[in-house]
N, C-alpha and C positions, 0 to 999 in steps of 0.2 A: 269287372264283369262278374255277375253272380254265377255260382256253380249251377249247372243244369244237367241233371242225370235222368230226366224223364225218358222212358223207353229203353234205357241201357240195361244190358245183361251184366252180371258179375260172374265171369267164368274164371278169371284169374286177376290178381291185383297188378299184374304186369300191364293190364289195359287201363289202369287208373293212374292219374297224375297225383303228385303229392297234395296238391290243392284239393282234389276230389276226395282223397282219403281223409284229409283233415276235416273236410265238410261232413263226411259220414261220422267221424268220431265226435265232432261237436253236436251233430244232430242226435247221436246216441246218448250223449250226456244229458241233453235237454229232455229227451223222451224219458230217460230214467228218472230225472227230477220230477217230471209230471206224474209218472206212475207212482212214485213214492209219496207224492202229495195227494194222491187220490183224484187227480184231475182226469176225467174220462176223455178218451180219444175218439176221433172219428175220421182220421186221415185216410183210412182204407174202406170207408163206408161205400158199399156198392161194388167193391172189388172182390173177385173170386180168384183164389190161387189153388194150384194142385201140387202135391208133394209126392215125388216119385222116389222110392227107396229100393235099391238093390242090396244095400248093406244095412246091417242093424244100426239102431240109433236110440239114444236117450235124449241128450241135450238138443241135437239138431232138430229132431221132429217136434219136441215139446216147445222149443223156442219159436219155430216158424208158426206152429198152430196158435200158441198163446199170443204172439206178437200180432198175428192177423186178427184174432178175436178182440184183443185190447183196442184196436183201432177201428172196429166195426166191420171187418171183412169176414169172408167165409173161406174155410180151408177144407180141401178134400185130400185125405191120405190114400194114395194109390200104390198098392204093393202087389196087385195081382192082375195087371193089365196084360194085353196081348202083344205088347211091344217087343219086337224081335222074335216072337213065336209065330202067331198066326197073322200078325200085321207088322209091316216094316216100321222102323224107327221114323222114317220120313212121314209115312201116313199117320202114325200116331201123333206126331208133333203137329201136323196140320189140323187134326181133329181137336187136340187140346187147345190149340191157339184160337179156335172158334168158341170154345167154352170158357176159357180162363184169361185173366189179365196178366198172370205171371206163373212161371213153373219153377219149382225147386227140384234139383236132381242130386241125389246122393248115391254114388255107385263106383264102379271100377274105372272105366275108360274116360279120360278127358274128352276124347272125340265124341262120346255120346252127348255130353253137355253141350259141346259146340254145335252138333247137328240138331239138337233140340232147339237151340237158339236160331239156327239158320232156317229151319223149316217152319217153326211155330209162328213166327212173326210177333212174339211177345217176349218180354224180358225173361231170361233164364238165370237162376241163381245157383251157383255151385255150392252144394251142401257138403261136399267132400268127393274128390276123385283120387285116383292113385297118385296124381301129380301135385294137386293143390288143395288147400283148405282155407279159402280166403275169409270166410265169415269167422272162423276160429281166430285168425291172426288179428282181425279187427277187435275182437273181444279181448285178446291178449294185450294189445297196446292200450286199449281203454283201461284195463286193470292196472297196468304199469303206471299209466298217467295218474290214476287215482291215488297211488301209494308212493310214488317216487319222491314227491315233494319238490320237483323241478321239471323244466320242460323236457319233452321226449328227446329233443335233439341233443340234450346233455347226458342222456342215459346210455348205459351199456347193457345189452342183453346177451347172456351166455346160454347157448343151447347145448346140452350134454346128452350124447347118445347117438341114435341113428340120424345123422345129419343130412341124409338124402331122401327122407320120407316127405310126404305131402305137407305135414305141419311145419317141418323145418324149412322146406322150400318157400312156403308162404311167409314165414317169419323173416327169412333172409330178404325177401322181396320188399316187405313193408318197412323193414328197418333201413334198407338201402334207399327207398323212396323218401323216407322222412328224416334221413341223416343221422340215425343212431349208430352206435358202435355195436356190431353184431359179431359174436365169436362162436364158431362151431367147434365143439370139443368132442372128438370122435376118433374111433380107430380108422386107419387109412383106408380100410375096405369099405367104409360107410361115409366117405366124404361126399359133399354135394356134387351133383353132376357138373362136369368140367365147364360146359358152355354157360350154364346158368351162373355158376360161381364167377366166371370171368366177367360176365355182363354186370352182375350185381356188385362186384368189387369196384368196377369202373363207375357205376352209378352212385354208389355210396360215397366214393371220394369226391365226385362232383357235387354232392349234396352236403358235404362237410362231415360225413360219417366214415365208417370203415367196415370191411368184412374180412375176417381172418379165420383161418382153420388151423387147429392144433390137435395133436393127439395127447397132450399133457393136460392134466386137470388144473395146473397152475394158471392156465389161460382164463379161468373164471375171475382172476384178480380184478378188482374194480367194478365188478358187475353190480348193477342195480336189481337185476332179476336173473335167477338161475332157473332154466326151463328144461323139462325133460318130457319124454313120451314113452309109451310102451315099447318094448324091445322088438316086438313082432307085430307088424301092421296087419289089418284085415286082408285076407287073401294070401298071406305069407306064412301061415301056420306050419307048413311043412318044414320051415327053416328054423324052428324053435331051438334045436340043439346048437346049430351054427351061430345064431344070434346070441345065445347065452354065452357061448365061448368067446365071441368077439366083444361083448358089452359088459361082461361080469365086473370089470374094473371101472365101469363108468356109472355106477349107481350114485345118486345124489344122497349123501350122508351129511350129518352135522359137520364132519371134517371138511367136506367139499364146500359147504356154506361158509365155513370159517375162512377158507382160502380166498373168498372174495375180499376180505379185509374191510368189508362194509357192513356195519351192524344193522343198517336199514335195508339190506338186500332182502328181496322177497323170493319165495319159491312159487313157481307156476307149473301147471300140468293140465293138459287138455282133457284128461279123464277118458275112460276109466283108468285107474292106477292100481298096480299090483304092489301094495305096500304091506299086506298082511295075508293071512290064510283064510279070510272070510269070503272067499269066492271059490267056485268049483275049479276054475283055472288055476288059482293060487294053490289049492290043495293038490292038484295034479302035478304042478311044477315042483312042489315040495317033495312029493313022493318020488318023482322021477329024477330030480336034479339036486335035491337037498336044500333048496333055497326057500327061505321064509319071507323074503322080500326080493323085489327085482330092481326096477329102475329108480326107485326112491325108498329110503328107509321110512319105517312107520314114525320114527322120531321126528323127521323133517316134515312128513306129510301132515302130522297133527300139531306142528309147532306154531308159534305166533307168527313166524315168518311166512307161513303157508297161506296163500290167498286163492287157493284153487276153487273155492266155492263162490267167492266174488267173481272170479273169472267165468265160472259156469253161469252165474246169473247174467253176466254181461253178454253172453251169447244172445239172450233175449233182446236186449236193448240195441245191440249192433245189427242184428238181423231185422229188427223192426225198422231201424234207420235205413237199411238197404231197401226194404220194400216200400217204405214211405217215399224215399227219394226217387225210386224208379217207376212206381205205379200209383203213388198216393195222390190225394186231392190237394189242390193248391191251398 
């Protein structure tokens, strides 16, 4: 039976089967090939989408807008609505559902995305919440698939750092669904949430994969990809000193990449990355804490093993796949 995602929201990958995730990845690869070949698209012709942002964005906004335009659709960037101020979330959702075929939400509470989907009557796509970042995980697995040289089910992905943030949650979910070996390498204070960890450990085993958690960097051994993220997520800036204390020993350096024992291992990061002093935040951290790099060394970030910009590009293709699959023309 063919996969049918018309009218579906993407709030978390927990709601999608392995077959449905595989379909989105295959569609993303196909759409990427067509864009590279200069084949014009029209799968979103006549479709209108609105993008709601509570948090700042580079890749997510640009990917949704460009993906929509590539396929002939129209996108509205909405950052100054009355939602939650002079108008309730419910009322706003009902209005937007009358205007648009789909809604992207990037913000804080997962509940906001869920209520937009409940009240709007159109597909809602999670562009990032405090709990999940599903479109990022799709791009991550697409990138791994392009460079691993073997099926995803034969791959190991090691996530190093804050293993209970939104990116790590979605990576653990997608790896468990597709049967990869997922290793969270983190201090005990930043382990994945216990309930999600238990469920994904069970699911991964059923699918021929595994989920493990370790505080030692030797756990990256055998990894096909080493992944990290910023030490302080958006909305948690007040915890900078605490996170630096906890994660200082978890920076991805050339030595960590060597611990994989895999010369083909790649480095991934969802960006932005603090790998040098060429940002205002990097300069402030250097002045306050004496660090010139944080979660990844500049040597790794700029190395041949680093595929962070392939990964960033693939946000476009996977987001395009999600929109085409859920609201696109046949």
